[in-house]
LUMGUTI-128202 format. One record per residue: residue number from 1; z, y, x of N, C-alpha, C in turn; chain. Coordinates in steps of 0.1 Angstrom, whole numbers, plus 5000, padded with zeros to 4 digits. Each point is the difference from the previous one (the first is absolute). Example, Ala and Ser with C-alpha at 12.3 -4.5 7.8 and 13.67 -1.06 7.14 Angstrom:
REM residues 2
(site 1,(5078,4943,5132),(5000,5012,4991),(5000,5012,5009),A)
(site 2,(4993,5011,4996),(5000,5011,5009),(5008,5011,4992),A)
//
This chain:
REM residues 133
(site 1,(2862,7324,8791),(5004,4984,5005),(4994,4989,4991),A)
(site 2,(4995,4993,5005),(4994,4990,4990),(5000,4987,5006),A)
(site 3,(5000,4990,4991),(5006,4986,5004),(4987,4993,5006),A)
(site 4,(4999,4988,5006),(4990,4991,5004),(4996,4994,4987),A)
(site 5,(4988,4995,5002),(4996,4992,4987),(5010,4989,4997),A)
(site 6,(5006,4991,5008),(5009,4990,4999),(5015,5007,4997),A)
(site 7,(5002,5010,5003),(5012,5004,4995),(4997,5007,4984),A)
(site 8,(4990,5005,5000),(4994,5008,4987),(5002,4989,4991),A)
(site 9,(4995,4985,5000),(4999,4994,4991),(5016,4995,4997),A)
(site 10,(5007,4996,5009),(5014,4999,4999),(5008,5009,4990),A)
(site 11,(4995,5012,5005),(5007,5012,4992),(4998,5000,4985),A)
(site 12,(4985,4997,4999),(4997,5001,4985),(5005,4990,4993),A)
(site 13,(5001,4985,5006),(5010,4990,4994),(5013,5005,4997),A)
(site 14,(5005,5008,5010),(5014,5001,4995),(5002,5013,4989),A)
(site 15,(4989,5008,4997),(5001,5010,4992),(4998,4992,4986),A)
(site 16,(4990,4990,5001),(4995,4997,4989),(5010,4990,4992),A)
(site 17,(4997,4995,4987),(5008,4994,4994),(4994,4989,4991),A)
(site 18,(5006,4990,4998),(4994,4992,4989),(5008,5001,4986),A)
(site 19,(4991,4996,4991),(5001,5006,4984),(5006,4984,4994),A)
(site 20,(5009,4998,4996),(5003,4984,4995),(4998,5007,4984),A)
(site 21,(4990,4989,4996),(5000,5001,4981),(5005,4988,4994),A)
(site 22,(5009,4999,4990),(5001,4989,4994),(4996,5001,4987),A)
(site 23,(4992,4996,4994),(4994,5000,4984),(4997,4986,4997),A)
(site 24,(4988,4999,5000),(4993,4988,4992),(5004,4988,5015),A)
(site 25,(4996,5006,5010),(5002,4994,5012),(5009,5006,5010),A)
(site 26,(5004,4994,5008),(5009,5005,5014),(4991,5002,5014),A)
(site 27,(4997,5013,5001),(4991,5002,5014),(5005,5012,5003),A)
(site 28,(4995,4999,5017),(5004,5011,5009),(4984,5009,5001),A)
(site 29,(5001,5011,5000),(4990,5008,5004),(5001,5004,5014),A)
(site 30,(4994,5000,5008),(5002,5005,5014),(4987,5013,5002),A)
(site 31,(5004,5010,5006),(4993,5010,5004),(4990,4997,5008),A)
(site 32,(4987,5006,4994),(4989,4999,5010),(4997,5011,5013),A)
(site 33,(4996,4996,5011),(5004,5009,5011),(4983,5008,5001),A)
(site 34,(4990,4998,4990),(4988,5005,5002),(5000,5012,4990),A)
(site 35,(4993,5009,5007),(4998,5016,4997),(4994,4999,4986),A)
(site 36,(5001,5008,4991),(4996,5001,4987),(4988,5012,5003),A)
(site 37,(4987,4998,4992),(4991,5010,5004),(4999,5009,4988),A)
(site 38,(4992,5010,5002),(5003,5013,4984),(4997,4994,4988),A)
(site 39,(4990,4992,4998),(5000,4995,4984),(5010,4990,4999),A)
(site 40,(5005,4995,5007),(5011,4992,4995),(5013,5004,4999),A)
(site 41,(5003,5015,5004),(5010,5008,4994),(4996,5006,4988),A)
(site 42,(4986,5003,4996),(4996,5005,4988),(5002,4990,4990),A)
(site 43,(4999,4986,5005),(5002,4990,4990),(5014,5000,4992),A)
(site 44,(5010,5002,5012),(5012,4997,5002),(5007,5013,4992),A)
(site 45,(4994,5012,4997),(5002,5013,4993),(5000,4996,4986),A)
(site 46,(4986,4994,4996),(4997,4998,4990),(5009,4988,4993),A)
(site 47,(5003,4989,5007),(5009,4990,4997),(5014,5006,4996),A)
(site 48,(5005,5009,5005),(5012,5005,4999),(4998,5009,4986),A)
(site 49,(4991,5006,4998),(4998,5007,4987),(4999,4991,4990),A)
(site 50,(4993,4988,5001),(4999,4991,4989),(5014,4995,5001),A)
(site 51,(5009,4997,5007),(5012,4994,4998),(5010,5009,4995),A)
(site 52,(4999,5010,5003),(5009,5010,4993),(4998,5002,4982),A)
(site 53,(4984,4999,4999),(4999,4998,4986),(5003,4988,4994),A)
(site 54,(4997,4990,5008),(5002,4985,4988),(5014,4998,5000),A)
(site 55,(5009,5005,5011),(5012,4998,4998),(5012,5011,4992),A)
(site 56,(4989,5012,4996),(5008,5011,4990),(5009,5007,5008),A)
(site 57,(4997,5002,5013),(5009,5009,5008),(5002,5013,4996),A)
(site 58,(5011,5005,4997),(5001,5016,4997),(4996,5008,5010),A)
(site 59,(4994,5011,4996),(4998,5010,5008),(5010,5011,5004),A)
(site 60,(5011,4998,4991),(5009,5012,5004),(5015,4993,5000),A)
(site 61,(5011,5004,5009),(5012,4995,4999),(5001,4987,5008),A)
(site 62,(5009,4994,5001),(5002,4988,5010),(4994,4987,4990),A)
(site 63,(4992,4995,5006),(4992,4988,4996),(5002,4989,5012),A)
(site 64,(5005,4990,4997),(5000,4989,5009),(4987,4992,5001),A)
(site 65,(4993,5001,4992),(4986,4992,5001),(4993,5009,5009),A)
(site 66,(4998,5015,4997),(4993,5007,5012),(5008,5002,5013),A)
(site 67,(5010,4999,4998),(5006,4999,5017),(4999,4988,5005),A)
(site 68,(4996,4990,4994),(5000,4984,5007),(4985,5002,5006),A)
(site 69,(4989,5002,4990),(4986,5001,5006),(5000,5012,5009),A)
(site 70,(5004,5009,4999),(4996,5011,5010),(5008,4993,5012),A)
(site 71,(5009,4997,5002),(5009,4993,5011),(4991,4991,5008),A)
(site 72,(4992,4991,4990),(4993,4991,5008),(4987,5006,5007),A)
(site 73,(4994,5010,4993),(4993,5008,5006),(5001,5007,5013),A)
(site 74,(5012,5008,5001),(5008,5003,5010),(4997,4991,5012),A)
(site 75,(5009,4987,4997),(4999,4991,5009),(4988,4995,5007),A)
(site 76,(4989,4999,4988),(4985,4998,5007),(4995,5013,5009),A)
(site 77,(5004,5012,4999),(4996,5009,5007),(5005,5001,5012),A)
(site 78,(5014,4995,5001),(5006,4998,5014),(4996,4990,5009),A)
(site 79,(4996,4989,4993),(4995,4989,5006),(4986,5008,5006),A)
(site 80,(4991,5004,4994),(4988,5009,5005),(5006,5002,5013),A)
(site 81,(5008,5014,4997),(5003,5008,5011),(5004,4993,5013),A)
(site 82,(5011,4992,4999),(5007,4991,5009),(4984,4991,5007),A)
(site 83,(4994,4995,4995),(4987,4995,5010),(4995,5009,5006),A)
(site 84,(4996,5012,4999),(4994,5008,5008),(5010,5007,5009),A)
(site 85,(5013,5003,4996),(5010,5005,5008),(5012,4999,4997),A)
(site 86,(5007,4989,5010),(5012,4995,4994),(5012,5012,4998),A)
(site 87,(5000,5009,5012),(5009,5008,4997),(5001,5008,4988),A)
(site 88,(4987,5003,4994),(4998,5008,4991),(5007,4991,4986),A)
(site 89,(4994,4986,5001),(5004,4993,4988),(5017,5000,4999),A)
(site 90,(5008,4998,5013),(5014,5000,5002),(5004,5009,4992),A)
(site 91,(4994,5015,5002),(5006,5013,4996),(5001,5000,4985),A)
(site 92,(4985,4995,4995),(4997,4999,4984),(5014,4990,4994),A)
(site 93,(5002,4987,5006),(5008,4991,4997),(5013,5006,4997),A)
(site 94,(5003,5009,5010),(5012,5009,5000),(5005,5008,4989),A)
(site 95,(4987,5011,4998),(4997,5006,4988),(5003,4991,4987),A)
(site 96,(4994,4991,4998),(4999,4991,4989),(5018,4995,4997),A)
(site 97,(5003,4998,5012),(5013,4993,4994),(5012,5009,4999),A)
(site 98,(4997,5015,5005),(5009,5012,4999),(4999,5007,4985),A)
(site 99,(4984,4997,4995),(4998,5007,4988),(5009,4988,4986),A)
(site 100,(4997,4986,5006),(5006,4994,4991),(5015,4999,4999),A)
(site 101,(5008,5003,5009),(5010,5005,5001),(5005,5012,4995),A)
(site 102,(4992,5010,4999),(5001,5012,4993),(5002,5000,4985),A)
(site 103,(4987,4989,4997),(5000,4999,4984),(5008,4993,4994),A)
(site 104,(5009,4992,5007),(5010,4991,4997),(5011,5009,4997),A)
(site 105,(5003,5007,5011),(5012,5014,4994),(4998,5006,4990),A)
(site 106,(4987,5004,4998),(4997,5010,4992),(5002,4991,4985),A)
(site 107,(4995,4988,4999),(5002,4993,4988),(5017,4999,4998),A)
(site 108,(5007,4999,5010),(5012,4997,4998),(5006,5012,4994),A)
(site 109,(4998,5010,5006),(5002,5015,4997),(4999,5001,4986),A)
(site 110,(4989,4996,4997),(4994,5003,4985),(5010,4993,4990),A)
(site 111,(5002,4984,5005),(5008,4992,4991),(5016,5010,4998),A)
(site 112,(5005,5004,5012),(5013,5005,4999),(5000,5009,4991),A)
(site 113,(4990,5009,5000),(4996,5015,4993),(5002,4995,4986),A)
(site 114,(4993,4993,4995),(4997,4995,4988),(5012,4992,4995),A)
(site 115,(5009,4994,5008),(5013,4992,4997),(5009,5012,4993),A)
(site 116,(5000,5010,5014),(5012,5014,4997),(4994,5006,4988),A)
(site 117,(4989,4999,4996),(4997,5009,4987),(5006,4994,4990),A)
(site 118,(4997,4988,4997),(5004,4990,4992),(5016,5001,4999),A)
(site 119,(5009,4998,5008),(5011,5000,5001),(5006,5015,4996),A)
(site 120,(4994,5010,5003),(5004,5015,4993),(4997,5000,4988),A)
(site 121,(4988,4994,4995),(4996,5004,4986),(5010,4991,4990),A)
(site 122,(5004,4987,5006),(5009,4995,4992),(5015,5004,5003),A)
(site 123,(5004,5004,5010),(5011,5011,4998),(4999,5011,4989),A)
(site 124,(4992,5008,5002),(4996,5011,4990),(4999,4995,4986),A)
(site 125,(4994,4990,4994),(5001,4996,4990),(5012,4995,4995),A)
(site 126,(5009,4992,5008),(5012,4995,4998),(5009,5011,4996),A)
(site 127,(4999,5012,5008),(5010,5012,5001),(4996,5007,4986),A)
(site 128,(4987,5001,4999),(4998,5006,4983),(5003,4991,4989),A)
(site 129,(5000,4988,5000),(5004,4991,4990),(5018,5000,4998),A)
(site 130,(5005,5001,5012),(5017,5000,5000),(5003,5016,4996),A)
(site 131,(4996,5010,5003),(5004,5011,4998),(4995,5008,4990),A)
(site 132,(4989,4994,4990),(4995,5004,4986),(5014,4997,4990),A)
(site 133,(5000,5009,4992),(5008,5001,4986),(4997,4988,4989),A)
//
């Protein structure tokens, strides 16, 4: 099942998103509907590696910088796929959203486990302090 050219462009716009940046100047960046070529993707990959190094992203554990940069890269991949096949782009969009929800759940679970461990540690320490002669 394929979309007609007109529906495809409309569908791409529905899947696309605009990024709003507020730094020195306030601007809105819209997604291009032009497909990327192989050499552009090589450039994007090198740029990702450069930004990871510049922003000192950690290679292990949870790193917000690394997460942000890879999220931007994945958004670009979704854009590329959506241009060629909107159905596949929508599926990747859903996969991305599901992964973000899963990661948020894992982070909440991790935080709860750390807090639980700290409470137990404090209880054990207090118990030792009060029972020691």
